[in-house]
C-alpha positions in Angstrom: 0.0 0.0 0.0 3.1 2.2 0.1 2.1 3.1 -3.5 -1.0 5.0 -2.5 0.6 7.4 0.0 4.4 7.2 -0.1 4.6 10.6 -1.9 1.5 11.9 -0.6 0.4 15.2 -1.8 -3.0 16.6 -1.1 -2.7 19.0 -3.8 -2.8 16.0 -6.3 -6.5 15.7 -5.4 -7.6 19.2 -5.0 -9.8 18.9 -7.8 -11.0 15.8 -9.9 -11.3 17.1 -13.5 -12.9 16.3 -16.6 -13.2 18.7 -19.3 -15.1 20.7 -21.6 -16.5 22.5 -24.7 -14.2 25.1 -26.2 -15.8 28.4 -27.3 -13.6 31.3 -28.5 -12.8 33.0 -31.8 -9.1 31.5 -31.3 -10.3 28.0 -31.0 -11.3 25.4 -33.4 -14.7 23.8 -33.8 -15.9 22.2 -30.4 -15.9 18.8 -32.0 -11.9 19.1 -32.5 -11.3 19.5 -28.8 -11.0 15.6 -27.7 -7.4 16.3 -26.4 -5.9 17.2 -23.0 -2.8 19.0 -24.9 -2.6 22.3 -26.4 -0.1 24.5 -28.2 0.0 28.2 -27.1 1.5 30.9 -29.2 1.1 34.7 -29.6 1.4 36.8 -32.5 4.0 39.1 -31.0 6.4 36.3 -29.6 8.3 33.6 -31.5 8.1 31.1 -28.5 5.8 28.1 -28.7 4.5 26.7 -25.5 2.2 23.8 -24.3 -0.5 23.3 -21.9 -1.4 19.9 -20.6 -4.5 19.2 -18.4 -3.6 16.6 -15.9 -5.5 14.0 -13.8 -3.6 13.6 -10.5 -4.5 10.1 -9.9 -2.5 8.9 -13.0 1.2 8.6 -13.2 3.9 7.4 -15.3 2.3 4.5 -17.2 -0.1 7.0 -18.7 2.3 9.9 -19.5 4.6 7.4 -21.3 1.8 6.6 -23.7 1.6 10.4 -24.8 4.3 10.6 -27.4 3.7 14.2 -28.4 3.9 15.7 -24.9 6.7 13.6 -23.9 8.7 15.1 -26.8 7.6 18.5 -26.2 8.3 18.5 -22.6 12.1 17.6 -23.5 12.1 20.6 -26.0 10.8 23.2 -23.5 12.9 25.8 -21.6 10.8 25.8 -18.5 8.1 23.6 -16.9 5.4 25.1 -15.1 3.6 23.1 -12.4 0.9 23.7 -9.8 3.6 23.2 -7.0 7.0 21.7 -6.8 8.2 19.0 -4.5 10.7 20.7 -2.2 12.3 18.8 0.7 10.9 20.2 3.9 8.2 21.9 2.2 6.0 18.9 1.0 2.6 18.0 2.5 3.9 15.3 4.9 6.6 17.7 6.3 4.0 20.5 6.9 1.3 17.9 8.5 3.8 16.1 10.6 5.0 19.1 12.6 1.6 20.0 13.7 1.0 20.0 17.4 -2.7 19.3 17.0 -4.3 16.1 16.3 -7.8 14.7 15.3 -10.1 12.8 17.6 -11.2 10.3 15.0 -13.7 8.6 17.3 -15.8 11.7 16.4 -15.7 10.9 12.9 -15.2 7.2 12.2 -16.4 4.1 13.6 -13.9 1.8 15.1 -13.8 -0.5 12.2 -13.6 2.2 9.7 -10.8 3.8 11.8 -8.8 0.5 11.9 -9.3 0.1 8.1 -8.1 3.5 7.2 -5.2 3.3 9.4 -4.0 -0.1 7.9 -4.5 1.1 4.5 -2.3 4.2 5.0 0.1 2.8 7.5 3.0 2.8 5.2 2.6 6.3 4.2 5.0 9.2 5.6 2.1 11.3 7.2 1.2 11.0 10.8 -2.4 9.7 10.6 -3.8 11.5 13.7 -2.4 14.7 12.3 -4.6 14.9 9.2 -7.8 16.9 9.1 -11.0 15.1 8.3 -11.0 16.8 4.8 -7.4 15.7 4.2 -8.2 12.1 5.0 -10.9 12.1 2.7 -8.8 13.7 -0.1 -6.2 10.9 0.5 -8.7 8.1 0.3 -10.3 9.5 -2.7 -6.8 9.4 -4.4 -6.4 5.8 -3.2 -9.8 5.0 -4.6 -9.0 6.3 -8.0 -5.6 4.5 -8.1 -6.8 1.1 -6.5 -10.4 0.5 -7.7 -10.5 2.7 -10.7 -7.3 1.4 -11.9 -5.7 4.7 -12.8 -2.3 3.4 -12.4 -0.6 0.0 -13.3 0.5 -2.3 -10.4 4.1 -1.4 -11.0 3.6 2.2 -11.7 5.5 5.1 -10.2 4.2 6.4 -6.8 4.5 10.0 -8.2 1.4 11.9 -9.3 1.3 12.7 -13.1 2.3 16.2 -12.2 5.2 14.9 -10.2 6.3 12.6 -12.8 6.6 15.3 -15.3 8.5 17.4 -12.9 11.0 14.5 -12.6 11.5 14.3 -16.1 12.4 17.9 -16.4 14.7 17.6 -13.4 16.5 14.6 -15.2 16.7 16.5 -18.4 18.1 19.8 -16.5 15.0 21.7 -17.5 13.9 24.5 -15.2 10.9 24.1 -13.2 8.5 26.6 -11.7 5.7 26.2 -9.2 2.6 28.4 -9.5 2.0 28.1 -5.5 3.3 26.2 -2.6 2.1 23.0 -1.0 1.3 25.1 2.1 -1.2 27.3 0.1 -2.8 24.2 -1.3 -3.4 22.7 2.1 -4.9 26.0 3.4 -7.2 26.0 0.3 -8.3 22.4 0.5 -9.1 22.8 4.3 -10.7 26.3 3.7 -12.9 25.0 0.9 -15.0 23.0 3.3 -14.6 25.2 6.3 -17.5 25.2 8.6 -18.7 21.7 7.1 -20.9 19.9 9.9 -19.0 17.0 11.7 -22.0 14.7 10.6 -21.2 15.6 6.8 -17.5 14.5 7.3 -18.8 11.3 8.9 -21.1 10.5 6.1 -18.8 11.0 3.2 -15.8 9.2 5.1 -18.1 6.3 5.9 -19.3 6.1 2.2 -15.8 6.5 0.6 -14.3 3.8 3.1 -17.1 1.5 2.0 -16.5 1.8 -1.5 -12.7 1.1 -1.0 -13.3 -1.9 1.4 -15.7 -3.7 -1.0 -13.8 -2.6 -4.2 -17.1 -1.1 -5.6 -16.9 0.8 -8.9 -18.9 4.0 -9.3 -19.4 6.8 -11.6 -16.2 8.4 -10.1 -14.2 5.6 -12.2 -16.2 6.8 -15.3 -14.4 10.2 -14.7 -10.9 8.5 -14.7 -12.0 6.5 -17.9 -13.2 9.8 -19.6 -9.7 11.4 -19.0 -7.7 8.3 -20.1 -9.8 8.5 -23.3 -9.8 12.1 -23.7 -13.6 12.3 -24.3 -14.7 15.6 -22.8 -15.9 19.1 -23.4 -14.6 22.2 -21.9 -17.6 24.5 -21.4 -15.7 27.9 -21.9 -18.7 29.8 -22.0 -19.9 28.5 -18.6 -19.3 30.3 -15.5 -16.8 28.8 -12.8 -19.0 27.5 -9.9 -16.0 27.3 -7.3 -14.3 30.6 -6.9 -11.8 29.5 -4.2 -10.5 26.4 -5.8 -10.6 27.4 -9.4 -11.4 31.3 -10.1 -9.1 32.8 -7.5 -6.3 30.2 -8.2 -6.5 30.7 -11.9 -6.6 34.6 -11.7 -3.5 34.4 -9.6 -1.7 32.0 -11.8 -2.4 34.3 -14.9 -0.5 37.0 -13.3 2.5 34.9 -14.0 1.7 32.6 -17.0 1.4 35.2 -19.8 4.9 36.7 -19.2 6.4 33.4 -18.8 4.9 32.2 -22.2 6.1 35.3 -24.0 9.7 35.0 -23.0 10.0 31.2 -22.7 9.0 27.9 -24.4 7.1 26.6 -21.6 5.4 23.3 -20.8 2.5 23.9 -18.4 1.0 21.0 -16.5 -2.0 21.7 -14.3 -5.3 20.0 -13.3 -7.6 19.7 -16.1 -10.2 21.6 -14.3 -8.0 24.7 -14.4 -8.6 24.7 -18.3 -12.4 24.7 -17.9 -15.0 27.3 -18.0 -14.9 31.1 -18.5 -12.3 31.4 -15.5 -10.0 28.5 -17.1 -6.6 29.2 -18.6 -7.7 28.5 -22.0 -10.3 31.1 -21.9 -8.2 33.6 -20.1 -5.3 33.1 -22.3 -7.4 33.4 -25.4 -8.9 36.6 -24.3 -5.2 38.2 -23.8 -4.6 37.3 -27.6 -2.9 33.9 -27.2 -3.8 31.4 -29.8 -4.7 28.1 -28.3 -4.4 25.0 -30.7 -5.5 21.5 -29.6 -3.0 18.7 -30.4 -3.4 15.0 -30.5 -1.2 13.4 -27.8 -0.1 10.8 -30.4 0.8 11.1 -34.0 
């Protein structure tokens, strides 16, 4: 079970994403958007950048099937990710130094508590220092990996984003993080601030039941949709979650355009950050960038 939590990164499940319907004068017909990969150019720059929408439950085995993104990644001068793995600043480092613990008897039955502790016992995070929200996010990630088969049995324990970062480092390509892991932890907990304890209990119980009994649900359809790149982007639809999407996308857009104008960038962020009116595709397009969907394999 070390695979599921060894490099525990809550940001990897900030959002489970599945895309959308492109609607912009700079973009092709909506039926041509069956891709997670886009070329980004600007009339006033000779640089060519690429934008990849990721699903944080996937990893090496999936990315290695994407011939075009793999090639473009190694040709890029800078790789931009949601966050970077930095020793001492990763989620386990932040969580493990907390002085507060969670009284799990208030959230889990004895059987469910034992199951969850056993499931995650080989991970680097102190179980009792997780918040209920962080535990749910962790278990949701394990569900996608274990039940929905987002990864192969011998797959990397890195998320897709982390794996891309590791390739960049091996090839001496500069990496840049749009936010810190600390900021991501704060966001994920703030997003459900005030949630009643009974709601935490209900959703944890439900998810543990799905894991314990290996039950496939519609959540797995989402993983399959991503794997097959069968979705639409809804670029004319307003974002519903301002904290998780709108605010973060707007903050990132204070940095990304300048990076693209000056570098050949490879940008990899959760696919949901490309969606809707607040998404990177719509915002970049509004600023004069030309966004062109590209097949991930020739």
